[in-house]
N, C-alpha and C positions, 0 to 999 in steps of 0.2 A: 378820703379826706385829704386835703392838700398837705404836703409834708411840712412846709413851713408853718402852716396854721396849726397842725397837730402839735408841733413842738412849742409854738406860742402858748397853746392851751396848757401844756404840761408845765411850762416854766413860769407862767404868768404869776402865780401866787408867790413864787420865790423872789421875784423881782419887784413885787408890788410896792413894798414899803421902802426898800433900799433905793429904788429909783434907778432904772436901767439907764435912761438918758433923757435930757431935756433939750429940745431943739429951740434955741433962742435966736439963732442967726444962721443964714445960709449964704453961700457965695452966689450972688446973682449975676456975676460977670464971669463967664467961663474962661475967658482968656487970662484974667487976673488970677483965678484959681489955679489954672494950669501952670502959670509962672511960679506960683508959690508952692506947688506940689509936684515938682518934677520927679522926686523920688517915688512918690506914690503912683503916679501915672506910669513911670518906668516899670514899677513892680507889677502893675496891672497888665502891662504888655507881656511881661514874663509869664504871668499866669495864663494869659491867652495863648501864648506860644505852646504851652503844655496842655492845652485843652483836650487833645486826643486821648490823654491818659485818664480823663474824668469819665464818670458814668454817662452812657448815652441814653439812659432811660429815666434817671431820677436827678433831682437837684443835687449838686455837690457844694458843700461849704468849703471853698477853696482855701480860705485863710482866716484865722482868728487870732488876734493878739490883744490881750487885755492886761493892762498894767495899773495897779493901785499903788499910790504913794500915800502913806499914812502920816498925817500931822496931828498935833494936839487940837487944832481948831478946824481942820478940814480934811477931806479925802479927795485926792485928785486922781481921776481915772481916765486913762487914755485907751481908746478902742479903735481897732481897725479890723474890718471883716469884709469878705467878698464871697459872692455866690455865683455859681455857673449854672446856666439854664440850657439844657441840651435840646429842648423842643419848643415849638410854638405854643403848645398847650400849657407847658409849665410857665412860659412867659405870661400867658393870659391869667393863669391861676395864681401865680406867686411872684409877679414882678413888682414887689413892693417890700418895704420894711415897716414893721410896726414897732414903735419905740415908746416905752413908758418913761415918764419922768415925774419927779416930785416937785410940783410947782412952788412949794413953800421953801424948800431947803436946797435946791440944786440949780446950778447955772452951767450952761454948756457954751463952749467956745471952740474956735478952730475947726469948724464943721466943713467937711468936704464930702460930697456924695456925687457919684457919676456912674454912668454905664459905659462899657467899652464894647464895641461891635467886633465881629470876627476880623474885619479889615483894619482894626486898630483905631477906628474913629471914636472919639470920646464926646459924650454929651453930659453936661453938668446939670444937676438938679437945681431948680429955681424955686422961688417962693410959691409960685402957683402950682407946683407939683406936690405941695404939702397940704394935708387936711388934718386939722386938730380936733379931737373928740375927747369927751370925758371918759375917764377910766373907772367907771362905776358899774358894779354888778349888785343885784339884789342879795341881801343877807350879809355882805362882807364890807369891811371898811378899807378905804384907800384915800390918799390925798394926792392923787395924780391925774395926769392927762396922758393921752396917747397921740403921737404924731404918726400918721400913715403917709409914707413917702412912696410915691409912684415914680419909678425911674424912667425918664424920657429916653427915647432912642434905644431902649433895650430890645434885643433881637434874640431869636433862637441861636444857640451856640455863642451867646454873649455873656458878659459878666457884669454884675452890679458891685459897686465898691462904696463903703461908708467908713469915714474916719471922723472922730470927734474927741474932744476933751470935756469931761464932766467934773465939776467941782461941787462937792457936797459940803455944806456948811454945818459943822458939828455943834455950833452954838444955837441952832434953831431946832425947835422940837425936842421931845424928850426921848424919842426912840434912839437907842444906841445903833451905830452903823453896823450892818452885817450884810453879806451878799452870798448867794448860793450860785455856783457856776455848774453848768451841765455840759461838759465837753462833747459827749456823745449825743447824737440827735437821730431823727428819723430819716436823715439823709447822710450819705458818706461825708466824713470830715477829713479833708486832705492834710491839714496842719492846724494844731491848736497850741497856743502858748499863753500861760498865765504867770504873771509876776506880781509879787507884793513886796513892798519895802517900807521900812520905818525911817522917815527922814530926820526925825528929831528924838528918837528913842521912844516914840509912842508905842503903846502896847497893841499887839494884834496876835491872834491865834488862828489856827486853821484845823480842819478835820477833813480827811479823805474817806469817802464811803464808796465801796465797789470801784476801786481805782481803775481808771483806764489811761492815766498819764504817768509819766515818770517824774517824780518830784524830789527836790532837794531843799533843805531848810537849814539856815543858820540863825544866829540871834536876831538879825535884822532883816532878812530877806527870805522869800519863798519863790522858787522857780519850778514850774511844771510844764512839760512839753509832751506832745504826742503826735504821731504821724499815722495816716491811713486808718483812721478809726472807722470801723464798719457801722453801717446804719442799723438803728434799732428796728426791729420788726414788730409792726402793730399786732397786738394779740388781745383777745377778749379776757376779761376778768383780771386785769393788771392795773394796779394803782402805781403809775410810773414814778411818782415822787418818792415812793417807798423802795424802789428797786434800782432806778437809774443811777449810774455813776455820777457822783457830785462832790464838789469841793466847797466847803463853807469857810468863809473868811469873816472874822468878827473882831470888833474892838472892845467887846464886853468881857471882862474877866470872869464874872460869875453870875449865876441866875439871880441870886438875892439882890445884887446891886441893880440889875435890870428891873426886877420886880419893884424895888423901892422907887426907881425913877418913873416907871409907868404908873405906879399907884399915886404919885403926886398929882397927875392929871385927873385920875378918877376921884381922888379926895377933893380936888378943886371943884369938880362938878357936884359932889355931894354936899359941899358947904352951903349951897343955896337950895334949900328944900322947904321953904315956908308953905308951899302949896300942898305938901304931903298930907298933913292932918286934915285939912279941909276936903281934899279929894277922898281920903279914906272914909270920912263921915258919910259920903254918898255911896260907898261901896260895901261897907261891912257894918254889922251890928254886934252888940255885946253878946248876944245869945248864939252867935255862930261858933262852930268849932274851929280849931286852928286850920284844919284842912279846908274848910269852907272859905275861910279868910284868904288862904293862899290861892284858892281857885278864883276868887273874885279879883284879887290883885293881878294874877297872871292874865286873866281874860281882859282886864283893863289895859295892861301894857301891850298885850299881843294884838288886841282887836280894836281898841279905842284910840290907840296911838298908831297911826299908819306909818309904814316904812317909807322914808325918804332919805337918800344918801346925803349926809351932811358932813362929809369928811374933808371939806376944803378949808382954806384959811387957817391952817395949823391944827385942825381937828382930826387928823388921821388917827391919832392915839388918844387925844384929850377929848372926852365927851363934852357935849353942851351941858349946862347946868340942869339939875332936876326940874327946877321951876320953869326954865325956858322950854323944856321938852313938854311938860304938862300943859303949859299955856298954849304952845303951838299945836299940840296934839299930833306931832310928827317927829321923826328922828331915825337915826340908823341903829345898828345893833348895839353900839356902845351907849348911845343915848337911852335906848329902851332898857338896857341892862342896869344903868345907874338908877333909873326910876324903880325898877324891881328891887334893887338892893335897898334903896331908901325906904320903900314901903314895907318890905319884909322885915327890915330892922325895926320899923315902927310898931310891928305887932309882936316883937319879942324874939324874933329869929336872928341868928348871927349869919347874915348873908354876905357874900363877897363875890366880886367879879372873877371870871375865869376866861382866859384867852383860849381860843380854839383854832386849830389848823383844819380847815375844811377839806384839804387835799392830802392829808397825811394820816395814815393809820398804823404806822410803825415808829417806835421810839429809836430804832437803830440809827437812822441818819441824823437824828436830832441830838447830837453829842455835845454841841457847844451852845452857849447862850446867844440868842439873837431874836430880834423882833420879826425878822423876815419870814419866819415859819408861820406866823399867826395872822389871820385875817377875819376873825369873828370873835364875838364875846357873848357869854351867857352868865346868868346869876345862879350861884349854888348855895346850898345850906344843908344842915343836918336836921333831921326830925326823927325822934325815937331811934337814934342810932343808925339811921339810913341816910345816905347822901342823895339829894335831889338837885337837878340842874334845870333851870327854866330858860327856854329859848324864846324871847319875846318877839322874834321875827317870824315865828311859826304861828300863824293865826288859826290853825286847824287842829292843834294837838293839845291835850289836857296836860296839867302840870305834873302829874305823878309818874309820867314816863318821858324819857328824853326823846327829842325829835329824832326820827329815824335817820336823817341825813348826816348827823354828826355822831351817832353811836359808834363807840370804839375808836374815835379819832383822837389825835394828839391834843393835849390841853396843858395849860399852865395856870394853876390857881394864883391869884395875886395876893398871896399870903406869905408871911415871913418863912424863909427856909424851904419854900416849895420847890419841887422839881417837876419837869414834864411827866405827865401820866396820861394813860388812855382813859377816855370817858367810858362809863359803864355801858354795857349792852344788855338788852332784854333777853331773857331766856328764850322767849318766843316772840319775834318781832311781828310775824304775820299770823293773826289769829282770826278764825272765821268759824261760825256755827251755821249749819244748814239743816232745815227741816222741810221735807218734801212729802206731800200727799199726792199719790197717783191713783186715780180712779179709772180703771179700764172700762171701755164701753163694749156692749155686745156686738158692735160692728167691727171691733178691732182697732179702735182709736183710744184716746185717753185724754183726761183732763188733769192738768198738773197745777198744784198750788204750792209755791215754795216761799219760805222765809229765810233770808240770809242775813246774819248779824255779823257785822265787822267790828272788831274790838280794837281799842288802843291805837297803835301805829297804823293798823290797816284802816281803822275808822278815819284817822287823820288823812290818809291817802285818798280814800273815797270822798271825804268831805272836800278836800282840795280840788278834786276833779268835778264835783257837782255844784259847789256853792255858787259859782259865778254864772251858771247856766240857767236859762229860763226852763219852764216845764217841758216845752217841746224839745229843747236841746238835751235836757236830762234824759228824756225817754229815748231819744236817738242814741245817745251815748250808752245807756244801759242796754238797749237792744243789741248794740255791737258787742258788748261784754257778754250778753246772754248767748249770742251766736258763737262766740269763742269758747264759752264754757259748756253750754248745754246742747243747743241745736240751732240750726238756721232754717229759713223757710217758714217760720211761724211768726205770729204777732203777739208777743207777750204784753200784758197790761201791768204797769208797775204802780206801786205805792211806796213812797220813801219817807223816812223820818230820821231825825238825829243830825240833820245837816247844819242847823242853825246853832246848836249848842255843842261846844267842844267837850262837855263833860259826859255826853251820852254816846253810846255806840251808834253806828249808822245801820239802820235796818231797811232792807229792800225786800218788799213782797211782790211776787209776780203770779199771775194767773195765765195759763197757756192752754189752748185747745189744739190737740193733735188729730189730724184726719186719720182714718183707718190706715194702718201700716202693716198689720199682720193678719194672716188667714186664720179665721176662727174655725178650728177643726175640733174633733173630739178631744185630742190631746195637742198641746202646744208647749213650746219652750220660749221664754222671754228673757231678755237681757237688759238690765238697766245699768247705766254707768254712773258710778258715784261721782257726780259732775265736778264738785269743787276739789275733791281729793285728787282726781285725775288731772284737772287743770293745773293746780298748784304744783304737783309733782313734775308736770311737764315743764313748767317755768323754771324749776330749780335745777334741771339737768344742765350740766356744764359741758360746753363744746371743748374748752381748754382752760387750764388754770396753771400756767407754767411755774408760778411762784406760790401755789397754794391758793386757798379761798376761804374767806370768812363767811361761813354759812350763817345766815341771819336768824334761823330758828323758825319752825312752822308748826302750828297746832290747829288741827281741824277736827271738829265733831260734826257728824252728819247722821240724820235719822230719816229713813225712807219708810213711809207707811204705804203699803201696796194693797189696794182694794180690788178684788175681782168682782164681777157682777154676781148678783144673787143667783144661786144655783150652780156657780162655778166653784171649783175646788183646787186648792194647792195640793199637788201630788208629791212634789219633792222640793224642799226649801234650799236656799243657798247655804254654802258651807260656812261654818264658823271659822274665825281666823285668830291667830296669835303669832305674829311674826316679829321676833326680836332681833335687832342688829345693833352694832355699836354706834350707828348713826341715829337710831330711833326705832319706833315700833308701830306696827299697824295691827289693830285688833278689831274684831267684828263679832257682835252678838246677834242672834236671830231668834225671833219669838213668833210662833204661830198663834196669833191672837184669836182668830176664828178659822174655820175651815177655808174661808175665802179671803183671809186678811193676814198679811205678813208685816212684821216690824223688824227692820234691819238697821242696827246701830253700829256705826263705824267710828273709830278714833285713830287719828294719825298724830303722832307725837314725835317731833324731831327737834331737839334743843339746839340752840346756837352752838356752833362748834368751829374751831379753827382747823381747816383741812390742809394737810400737807399735799404737795403735788403728787406724791405717791398714793394718796388716798382717793384720787379723783375717779379712777376706773371702778374701784369697788363701790364708791358712793353712787355713781351712775347706775351700776348694776342693781344696787338696792332699790333705787328709784324705779327702774324698769320692772322689778318684781312687784313692788308695791302697786304700780299702775296696772299690771296684769291681774293682780289679785283683787283690785278694787271693783271689778265687774260683779254685778249682782245677777246671778243666773238662777232661774227656778222653772219648774215644770208645773203646768196646770192641766186640768181636765174640765171639759164642758159636759154637764149632766143635763 
């Protein structure tokens, strides 16, 4: 993946709400820009003169200078940054800047952007080098757009330069200003400077996590600098926002004050809910249990109100009213959440909105209050002493378990005196039950009938993969899964249920004929592989996890009924198992039902667990042993 694109993905959430930049004007006259930016172009020529010291294989961020000046009514940010492109391929892949901006509360001025060639020739960015696109993603809220700047005249061994001033209006919107800086990137960083100052005594605070800069702070200023920062190395199983060095700057003194200000917007949306009672009349009845009412309300918000990003025009944090969302039958996560809160409150539950960070699963970097951590919202409540959280953007999950994609993530309840906390995790996120009948033929083939039941989060995942497909597409997709799990070169026939109702498990039945594959002799040895046990264990093996790994939990129950032809006999049965480890256990029971019939029942139980990096080798070894022992071996005789 492209280096700049990788880092954009890592930092996108952190810059989404604070607004990295808004391009409102560009120099369309290169000569005028050059006259007014003599110092900047002179600096660019100095960087070009030192280009032999930059990496010859990867992008280098030659220069970054970010300055925040804090006022009571605004934040003025000045930015200058430059990239070096050593090869033609990197120019093709990364010869652009992607800039986020909050269209409601930010204005940009003094924009200068250009490329400089190895021979010193400068080419300025013009209006037609800019493409503006919406900064919208499914499930998350934002009130921004993105400008994609393609640098004209950029060559290999050339440099791109961007400078601008961003003014954030603190009187617009209810989000308190905060910003997360990531000095280290997936490319080498030659020089990085961050300065923050209070111009009129305005409050600001900062936090440094996994420091890679040298910082000094006094009452009114913060200055951080660093040279020759090494590139981050892409690794599997790393949530970079939990690990990467970062500096948070915020104008918010405490979480409670921020919660109060955000809640004003949610309460404003809840003030208009005249359609709730009427809507509930069509969803619930008096004889329903509380759980049944919750299920009906959740299904309405998740499936009858479609997801449409509605975070523009000041609605980045403020939801639309409950009545408006019910009438339109569409909205984003905030809009759907306030509908849930209103309806759950109407049936006697004390529901409340909760902000979620979809990119963070560690509280350590979230040390100071700030809205820029959060990009999602859910509705939570307590029932019989247990907390439940409903994600109305997930149209495939039932209400009593949390959507798997946000389990264990950082959250902030919008309740008085709340602090950031991790959302709960299921003990077993992936649960599957398999029952297989295998009838061997006298010619050495077999007929296999299997029922696989996917529960809870696994059912949600399967439902999400199958719901939008027609019958032909479903069969094609399930056949590919069957080939991965069981065997290829066969043509299974499927029967599926549970796709249309989120309250049911997803059940997949298959029938498969296998041509003769073993020699029928007086004595024979057969091996069956416990398909789903073997498959899931293979998926769980970790190639690397340098910062540890949050193992999601796995529970599988499988039963194999093995039928030999009449007159054949089981001579020796598979071994029973009871393997206990600190990561989980694998057990197997074997029963000789008849002389020609075996029942083999296997249970794999591996609860959710936070694995340290020092646990990974042992964890993988346990998986290897479980895979090896999952084989079902038995000997038979033909009479």
